Every structure is written in C-alpha cells, then in structure tokens.
N, C-alpha and C positions, 0 to 999 in steps of 0.2 A: 549747841555749839556756838562759838563766838562769831562775830562779824567776819566775813570773808571765808567762812568754812561751811557754806551752804552746799552740802553734798547733792541736794536735789537740783540746784541751780547751775553752778559753774564748776564746782570742784570735781564732780564725778566724771564729766568728760575729760577734764584735765588729767585726772588720775588714770583714766583709760588710755589716753594718749601717751602718758609717761610709761605705762606698763607695756604698750605695744612697741614703743621706741626702744625700751630696754631689752625687750625680747628680740627685736631685730638686731640690736647691737651684739647680743650674745650669739645669735645665729651667725652674724657676720664675723665675729671673732673666731668661732669654730671653723667656719669656711676658710678663712684666711690661714688659720693654723694648719688645716688639712692641705691646702694648696701649697703652702711653703714646704711641706714634707714630701711633695711629689718630686720625682726626678726631673731635672731641668734638661731641656733639649741641648744638644752639643753646641749648636751655632745659634746664639741668641741675638746678636747684633747684625741681622741681615738687612738688606736695603729696605725690605718691607717694614721691619720694626723701626728703622730710622725714619721712614716716611710717616708712619703712624705717630711716632713720638713728636716729630717736627709739626705735623698737622695739629696734634693735640695742643701743643704749646702756643701755636698761632691762634687757635680758637680761644684758649684761656686769655691771651692778650687782648683779643678783640672783645671778649665778654667784659673784661675789666674796663677797657676803654668805653664800651657801651654804657656801663654803669656810671662812669665818671661824667660822660657827656649828658646822658639822660637825666641823671639826678641833679646836675648843675643847672640844666635848662629848667627842670621842673621846680627847683627851689627858687631860681631867679624870677620865674614867671608866677610864683606863688601857687603852684598846682600840687601842693603837698599831698593831697588825698590820692593822687595818681601814682605816687612813687612805688608802692608795693606792687601794683598791677603792672606797671611798666618794667620794673625789675624782674618780675616773674616771666614776662614775655621775653626779655633778654635771655633768661635762663632757658626758656623753651626753644629759642632759636639756637642756642648752644647745643641743646640735646638733639635737635634735628641734624646738626652737623656731626655730632658724635655718632649718631646712628649710621650715617654714611661712612664715616671714617673707620669705626670699629665693626661695622656690619652687624649691628645688634638691632633687629626689627622693633623690639619693645621700646627702644629709645625714640623711634618715630612717633609712637603713640604718646609717649611722655612729652615730647616736644610739642606736638600738636595740642595736647590738652593744656600744657603750661602756657600756650599762647591763647587758646580759645577761652579758658575759664576767666582769666583777667579781662580779656577783650569783651566777652559777654557781660561781665560784671559792670564794666564801664558803660557799655551801651544800654543795658537793661535795668540796672539798679539806679533809682533816682539819686542825684548827687548828695543830698543831705541825709540819706538813710542812716539811722543809728542801729548798731547791733550791740546791745548792752550799752556800755559807756563809750564805745569806739565808733568811728566812721565805718560804715559798711564796706567802703572801698578798701579800707585797711584790713578788714577781717575776712571777707568772703574769698578773695583770691588765694591768700595763704592757706585757708582751711581746705579749699577745693584742691589746690595743687599739692598740699601736704598729704591728702588722702591718695592722690594719684601716685605720689612718690612712695608711699608705704606699699601700695599694691605692686608697683614696678620693682621695688626692692625685694618683696616677697617672691615674686616670679623669678628674679635673678638668683636669689638664694636657692630656690627650688632647682633651677638649672645647674647651679654649682654643685649642689648635693648629688644630682645625677651624674655629673662629670667626675666627681670625686669617687663615687661608688664604682663607676666604670673603670677608672684608672687603677683602683685598688684590685679589681678583679683581673686586670690585664697582666 
C-alpha cells in the first residue's frame, strides 16, 4: 500500500474508530426513531420542563463563554498545547452540571473522567512528549475522553432500548 495507508500503524485504529462511531450513529438513529413514535404525555410544558430547559441553556451559554475565555487566554499566553485538555475539562464540568439537572448518574462519571483524563495528562505527561507527529497533550486527552464518550453513549443506548421495549409492552 502507498504512503499513509499503513494498516498496521495508524489506519487500522482509525478504521475501527470510524466503524464504532458509525455503529453508534445507526443505533442512535434507531433509538430516536423509536422514541418519536411513542405517545407523548398530555402536558409537556410543565414548570419542571421549563426549569430543565432554562438550566440547560444557561449551561450551554456558560460552556461557550468558558471556551472563549480559556482559548483566548491560552492563545495569548502561547500555551497552545493545553487547549485540547482545557477544553475537555470545560466539557467535563458541563456534564457534571447536566448530571445534576437531568438526574442521569452516568453523566457524573463522564464529567469526572472528562476532567480527570486531561488533568492527569497535563500533570503526568512531560510537556514535549510526541505521539506520532503530534504533541502528546493534543492526542492523549481526546483519545481518553473519546473512549469514555463511546462507553457512556453505549450505556445510554442500552437504557433507551430497555425503555422503548418497556413502552411497547405497556
């Protein structure tokens, strides 16, 4: 094979990642299609739903503001290698709040791991470490957090499948 197509080196993990991602996308599509077909509750805009919706949008706004401030500071101070790790920690903090708001315990695990993996990378991985042709601080946190996201998504889809099966039987 030509250059850049080394299946033993880098292409095989990439192909596996693409396959897993596509599989999760298909499962997600099927789950959403099944959920849309379920009967809707009569009263959907309760004060609880409004509270959750308002809280969610506040968290999204704070997350975006966090990205803007953190990335601006990191770029201005020339700490480019820290951008991926800091951004993932911001996402982790977002998921900690979503766990509380939506009452989804697995989001606590996701939030903690999205904060811990990048933090441990910054603390334990020497600054100039290379992973292939990239800085280790750019590569390790997204890989670790990506694996966490895949596991959390699979657990979520498993829960949705159970709920859809129970709703069909009711």
